[in-house]
N, C-alpha and C positions, 0 to 999 in steps of 0.2 A: 328769425327763425331756421330751426333744423330742417332740410330739405330731406323726404323720405319718398325713396325710390322702390316700385315693386318688382322688378322684373330687371331683365337685361340682355335687351333688343338690340337693335343698330341705335337708335334713337337715346334709349338710355345710354349705353356705353359712351356717347358722346356727351351725355349729362355728367356723367362720372368721371369722364377728363377734365372736363372743363371745372368741375368740383375739387376735384383735386388739385388743379392746376392752380385754383384761388385758393385753397387752403382750409376751403371751407367743409367743417362736419357735417358728415351726413350720414343715413341709414337707409341700409339697402335691406330687403325683406325678400328673399330667395324662396320659391319651390323647387324643391329638388325635382319631382314630376316633368318642370318645365326647363329647366337648366342643371348640368352637372358641376360637380367643385372644379372639374378640369377646368370647363369656359369662364372660370373666375380669376383662374391664375393671369390672363393677360390686360383684364381689365382692372384688377385691384393690386396686380401688382404680389400677391400672396406667395410668400417663402415657400421652400418645400418641407420645412419641417412643421408649419402652422398645418399644411394643407394634409400633410401625413396624419395631424391630430384632427382635422376635420375628416379626414375617412373613417377615423375610429366610430365604430357605432357605438351612438347613445346610448344611454341607460348602463352604461357599467361601472364601473366603481370610480369613484370618485377622484382617485388619485391617478388614475390611467388616463382619464379623460379631460384633465387640465394639462392643458401647456402652455407654458410661457417662455419668450424668449430677448424680450426688450424690445421687440418693433410689433409683437402679438399677442394678444390673451384668446385660447383659444379653451371654450369649455361648454358640457351640454347641461340643460336645465329640460325642466320639465312645466309646460303650462296648461289649463285647462279649457278646452273651445265646446260650441255649441256640436252636438251630434248631427249628421247626415239626417237628412227628412223621412230616408228610410229607416232610420234605425231610431226612430219615435218611441218605438216600443221597447226600448232598452230601459233598465231601472232607473238611470239618472241620465239627467240632461246632460250634464257635461261630460266630455271623455278627455284625458290626459292626450297631450300632444309631446312628441319629444321634440327640441330645438337645439342645434347648436350654434354657440354663440361664438363668433370672432372680433374682438374690439381692438382696432388698430390705431395708429397716430391722426388720423382721417376720416375714419369713418368707423360705423358698427354694421358688423353682417349677421343677419339670422338667418337659418337653414332649416330648413323643415320638408318633409315628403308629403304632407296634405297639401291641397291647394284651395290652400286660406292665406288673406291676409292678415297677418300680425298686427300691421298698425292698425288696422281697422277693429279686430278684435280686442286690444289693448287699448287702445286710445291713449297712451300716456300723454301728460302733461308735458310739452316741449317748449315752454317761452323764450323768447327771444332773447337774446343778451348773457343768457347762461350758459357757464363752463361746459367743458368735454365731460366731463366727471359727472356732473348733474345729469348730462343726458343721459348716459347708459345707466346711470342711477335711476333714472325715472323710466327706463324701459325694464330695469330690473323688477324693479317694486311693481310696475305692473304686471309681471308674471307672477309674483307671489301672489299678489291679490286673487288671481285664478284660481289659486289654490287654496285660498280663504274661501271663495265663492264653493269649490267644489264642497270641502268641508261643510260649510253650510247647508250645503243640501242634504250630506247624508245627516247633519243633526237633525233638522226637521224633518227629517225621516224617523227619525228616532224618536223625537216629541209627539208627532201624530200615533206611533205605537203606543207609547205611554198613555197620551190621551184615550187613544180608543180603548186600552185597557183600564182604566180609571172609570169612565164613563159607563163604558159599557158593562159586562155581565161578567167579564174579568174572562173572558176566551180565551185559549191558546194565541201567543204571537206566531204568524207564519214563521216557519224556518227559513222558506228561503229567502225574504228579506233579510232576515239575522245573518244569514250566510253571505248574501250581495255586501252588506255592511261591513261585516267584519273583516271579509275580504278585500273590499275598497281602503277601509281606514289604515290595512296592514300594507298596503300599497303603498297608500299615502306616507307613511312615515318611513317607509324606506325609501323610497325616493328624497325626502326631505331630509332625511338624515345623511345623503350621499351629498346632498346640496350645500347641507351646513359645512363640510368642509372646502368645500368650492369658493362659499361667499367668506370663509376665513382669509381664504388668500388674494380676493379679485382685489381689492383695496390696495394692498401692497405690490400688486403686479401692475395694474395698470398706471399706478403712479411712477413706476419705472417707465415707462411709456415717454417716448421724447418729450410730445406736444402737452403731454399732461401735467405732469408735473405736480406738486403738492397741493393741497388746498386744507385750508380752516377747515370747513363744513367736515362732517366726518358721516360722509354719505353714506359708505360701504360700511360703516360701524351701523349704522341705523337697519341696513339690511341682515346683517348679523342679528341682532336684536328681532327682526320679524321673523327670521327662519327660528331661533326660541321660541317665539310666543306660537309659533306654528306647530311647532312640535309640543308645547304644554296644552296647546287646545285638540289637537288631535290623541293626545293622552287621554284630554275630559271627556274628548268623546267614544273612547274604547270604556272608560270607564262606565259610561253612562249606557253603552250597550250592555256592560255587563249587569248593569242595574234591572234593565229590561229581562233578560236572562235570570235574575234572581226572584223577577215579580214571576216569571211565568213557571220557574221551580216550585217558588210559595204557592204558587196555585195549586200545583199538582199534590204538594206536600196537604195542602188543604182538605184536596178532596179526599184522599188517602185517611184524614184524620178522621173526616167523618163517618166515612167507611168500617175504620176501626174500633171507630166509638159505637158503634150502631153493632155491628157484628161479632166483637168480642165478648158483650155479655151473650147475644144471643147463644152463640157458641157454647156457651156455658149452660145455659138454659135447656137447651135441646142436648148436649152432653149429659147434664142431668138425669133428663127425663127416659133417657135413653138407656139410663141401667135397668135391668131387671130386677129392680127390688120386690119381693115378694107383697107387701100392701100395695105397690102402683100397680102391678099388675091387677090385684082383685080389683082395688078402684075401677079403672078404666074398662067397666064391664058392660058399655052400652055408647052408642054413637055420640051420647052430647059429652060425655066424659070424654070420650077420643076427641073430638072437638076443642073442647072448651081447655082441657091437659094441653094438647098437642099445637095447639094453634092460638088461641087464647090469651095464654099467657105469654108464650114469645113475642104475639105484638105488642099486648099493654106494655110489658117492658121496653121493647123499642121506642113506642110512643113517649114514655116515659121517660126515657133518656133521652131523647130529640129535644123532650120540653125542657129539661134541669137540667142538660149536658151542652148539648149541639147549640143550641141557638141564642145563650146567652156568653158560650164563651168563645165560640169559632166566629160566629155570624154577626154578634154583638148586639142582640136584640136582648132588651129589658125582660128582667124575668115577670 
């Protein structure tokens, strides 16, 4: 079973030294709010170039965040974790967390600013007897799975909006909800697109590490396929959001069509009776004629148009 360490205090430093002396592969998860990057150097023997790559702010361009020198592979990824209790009123339950990853010959290191236990959040399957490449693959695959969970949360929100639109009275979709969904999908796609370039290189660079070697199992090719599926799913969710927007626009066009259907003929009638024909002026010689010609005919025309045009063609009722 792969050892998982959660801190770098005195006891953990001794444990790290013992595991490295035994040549056993382990996973060390560190919160940078408790341990600095420089503290890792004496315990893990990180080279200066790898340490410099770890100092690079995560979230940047993929090619700048990636480093490989034959002794270590360094890159930055994003995973999604539960929000803090005081942030429960936020739009979504999951929030993104930047994670810097270092894969060395005898350990896997994950760094993040949050006080979160990444092994506890990801809970990857780390069975005994598997290769080091499989251990790294399992952790990275679990990180990708959290992005799928975050995407599923957005899709469920969109499904709820569509269900409310179809089952209700066709009311407008909340703009704030659509803005949040659109911004989240755009951010998610940009991050996954950057990670795609990283996953294309991870397999090749980790095989170059001294104790990893080549493997018949294409673990990292699977990760590359996962990223492709994730991008396709994000695009599908974006199209679904576009469908919701189309529904809202169609609803507004529907209302405008009803208004135009009623008021265009009424405008014609009122314009016609507003012309000062001598015959018409002579006929409007009483209050009854005024009300009948001025109000009765337009109301009757509107009712007739509603019955013959609006209901059967716009609403769908039978004649």
